[in-house]
ZAKE-756037 format. One record per residue (C-alpha): x, y, z; residue in three letters. Coordinates in pm, whole numbers, plus 50000, padded with zeros to 5 digits. Example, Ala and Ser with C-alpha at 12.3 -4.5 7.8 and 13.67 -1.06 7.14 Angstrom:
// ZAKE-756037
512304955050780ALA
513674989450714SER
// end
This chain:
// ZAKE-756037
048693239154127MET
045103247654220GLY
043173279554163THR
044003313454308ALA
041333308354577ASP
042823276754727ASN
046473286654679THR
047313323154738PHE
043823329554870GLY
044523303355137ALA
047803321255209PHE
045963353955266LEU
043303338555492ILE
045973321055696GLY
047903353355749VAL
044763372955843VAL
043693347056102VAL
047243344356229SER
047473382256263ALA
044253382556468ALA
045683355856698LEU
048923375656721TYR
046913404756857GLY
045673381657133VAL
049283370957192THR
050373407157242CYS
047533413457487LEU
048253381957686GLN
051993389557695THR
051333424457832TRP
048923409858089TYR
051473383958201TYR
054333408458257PHE
052033433258433SER
050453407858671ARG
053083380858728TYR
056183402058780PHE
057283379859073SER
057503348358857ASP
060943331758836PRO
063323346958580TRP
063353315258369TYR
059563316358326THR
059783352658216LYS
062613343457981LEU
060473315657832LEU
057553339257774VAL
059873364957617GLY
061523339357389ALA
058173325157277VAL
056883360057205PHE
059973369057000VAL
059733336556802SER
056023341956744ASP
056613377856632THR
059343367356392THR
057043341156242HIS
054283366856190GLN
056743390156015VAL
057943362155786LEU
054503350755672ILE
053443386955621SER
056503391455399HIS
055543360055206THR
052013371455129VAL
053113407155051TYR
055683394054802THR
053223371554618TYR
050183394354621LEU
051793428754590ILE
055393427454467THR
054773399654211ASP
051233410254124PHE
050533404853753GLY
053753385253702ASN
052663349053666ALA
056183335053630SER
057273349153967ASP
054293333354140LEU
055803299254066GLU
058923307754264LYS
059393299854631LEU
059953330154851VAL
062683324055110TRP
060483335355399SER
057953307755327LEU
060613281755402SER
062203299055702VAL
058883305455882GLU
058583268155948VAL
061703269956165LEU
060233296256398PHE
056943277456427ASN
059063247656527GLY
060933268156788PHE
057663280756938THR
056173245956955GLY
059353231657106PHE
059483257357387MET
055793254457476VAL
055723216557467GLN
058923215057675SER
057273237157936PHE
054283213657948LEU
056613183457960ALA
058133198458274LYS
054663198858430ARG
054223162458333VAL
057563155158503TYR
056453170458834HIS
052923156058832LEU
054233121158750SER
056393121459064ASN
059423128958846LYS
059033097758633SER
061873097858380MET
060203071858158ILE
056983091658117ILE
058813124558071THR
061183108857818ALA
058243095757615SER
056883131257591VAL
060233147457517MET
060983121757248SER
058033134857047LEU
058903171057123VAL
062533166857011ILE
061513145656711ALA
059263173656586GLU
062053199356616LEU
064513176456433VAL
062063170856147ILE
061453208456127VAL
065203215256097VAL
065573188655826ILE
062543202855642TYR
063923238455644VAL
067403226855544ALA
065923210655233LYS
063263237055163ALA
065723266255139VAL
067343249354838HIS
064053246554646LEU
063273273754396THR
059753266454267THR
056473252654399PHE
056803223654157ALA
059623210254376GLN
057603211754701VAL
056223175954668PRO
059793164154731GLN
059473174155097ILE
055733167855139ARG
056373137055354SER
058403158255596LEU
055593183755616SER
053113155955696MET
055473142055961SER
055803175956132ILE
052043179356173ASN
051503143056273ALA
054203143656542VAL
053003177456670ALA
049433164956708ALA
050633132756876ALA
052723152757124GLY
049873176257211ASP
047423147757264ILE
049893127757476LEU
050663157957696ILE
046973165957746ALA
046113129757832VAL
048983126358079LEU
048263159358253LEU
044563150958290CYS
045403116058418THR
047803128658685PHE
045463156858787LEU
042673131258827GLN
044893110459055ARG
045693141659259SER
042103146159370ARG
041873147059750THR
038143148459813GLY
038303183659958PHE
035893206359778ARG
038373234559725ARG
041093212759568SER
038453193659368GLU
037223226059214THR
040743236959123MET
041673203158972ILE
038503201358762LYS
039193235858620LYS
042803226958547LEU
041713195258367MET
039183214058156LEU
041743240858078PHE
044343214657978THR
041913197157744ILE
040823229457577ASN
044333242957516THR
045723209557397GLY
042723204157173LEU
043223236756980LEU
046843229956882THR
046303193156803SER
043203199856591VAL
044993227056393CYS
047973203856330ALA
045643175556226MET
043743198455989MET
047033208055827SER
047913171055794PHE
044513162055649ILE
044663191055404SER
047973178355263ILE
046463144055204VAL
043083155055068VAL
044123186354873TRP
047813180854786PRO
047783206054499ASP
046553234954714THR
048053255954993TYR
045213250855239ILE
047503231155468TYR
049863261055483ILE
047023283355605ALA
046443259855898PHE
050163257155971TYR
050483295055980PHE
048193294556288CYS
049803265856479VAL
052563286956634GLY
050103313756738ARG
047943287956913LEU
050983273657094TYR
051963308157216CYS
048463316757333ASN
048003283257506SER
051173289357707LEU
050173324757801LEU
046603314457884ALA
047943286958111THR
050183311258297LEU
047663339658313ASN
044833317658443ALA
046583308258767ARG
045273336458985LYS
041763333658844GLY
041593296258915ILE
042863301359271ARG
040463330059331ARG
037433311259200ASP
038163280559410SER
038723302859716TYR
035433321459667ASP
033523288859640GLU
035243274859947HIS
034513306360147LEU
030853305160050SER
030623268860164ILE
032383276960492SER
029883304260571LEU
026993281660483HIS
028173253760711LYS
028733278260997ALA
025093288561014ARG
023083277461319ARG
019373270361343PRO
017263299661463ILE
016003280561766ASN
019473269061864SER
020163272962241PRO
023693285562165ILE
024173322362242SER
024703348361971SER
028303354862080SER
029113317962033GLN
027443317761692MET
029503346861555GLU
032953332961635MET
033003303361387PRO
032023326461101ASN
034763351861175ASP
037323324561238LEU
036463306760912SER
036903338260707ILE
040243346760863LYS
041713312160820ILE
040623309260455ASP
041923343660370THR
045303336560526THR
045623304360328GLN
044743321760004GLU
047383348560032TYR
050043324160142ASN
049453304059828GLU
049973333559595ASP
052503358959711GLU
051863380059401ASP
048513391759532LEU
048473422459748LYS
047823417060116ARG
044223427660204PRO
043733459160405GLN
041253442960642SER
039523409760701VAL
// end
């Protein structure tokens, strides 16, 4: 076992960072249910289930750190024991990751023209991670001391490796299919570019965190640094899902504003044009009305404008 700084100190840092991310999760969850109340019931159920799983995980790791640093403070023999919540928390991180990655796999399914082979390749990694998590927890709950943890270290490494592989594969596939969906129209091009950037950023966070946990096990096997990274993985999954759902209106609105600005610019006439002023005004008004109608048809959640 390492020093207090890279063992229980790493625990504490992981919980503090995870708690900060959980605050973001709560804010994003509130924002989702207050803005996207017309979403299908199954999407709301997914968000609710992910939030409950994420909350349970935060409670479990908080219990773990409280037990080691407060309840067992000054009792060196108890610090060698494994607290039950440290083993069970892995299960809820696994549940969160499974639900979020399954949601993204569904997007891969639709963007790939419902390709079963591509979707199955993604789901194989998603299911494999959950299976390894269940096996890990089933073995971990029977361990009593930290000295026995190396017995399941290979499973811990597998969880992080498979999770990172799944995140990277999903991000690559989504970006590839979005690239193929480009139509050449400026409005759709803007939306697709933003979706690609958003996909890369969200997938990068979870995969990097999982890889850092994997690397920490290999480089510092006698410390708990890898646990600090793993504490944050579930929170990043939850926030990536919520950020993806909450960004929809903003992406539509931004692409609409840019398209409207371009439409107005193209409708301008030269000053010396022989066309009358009444003829010059009609294209501008017509362009604004058509674009606005299209925007509100695409997102029924938005309130209908009072005037155009």
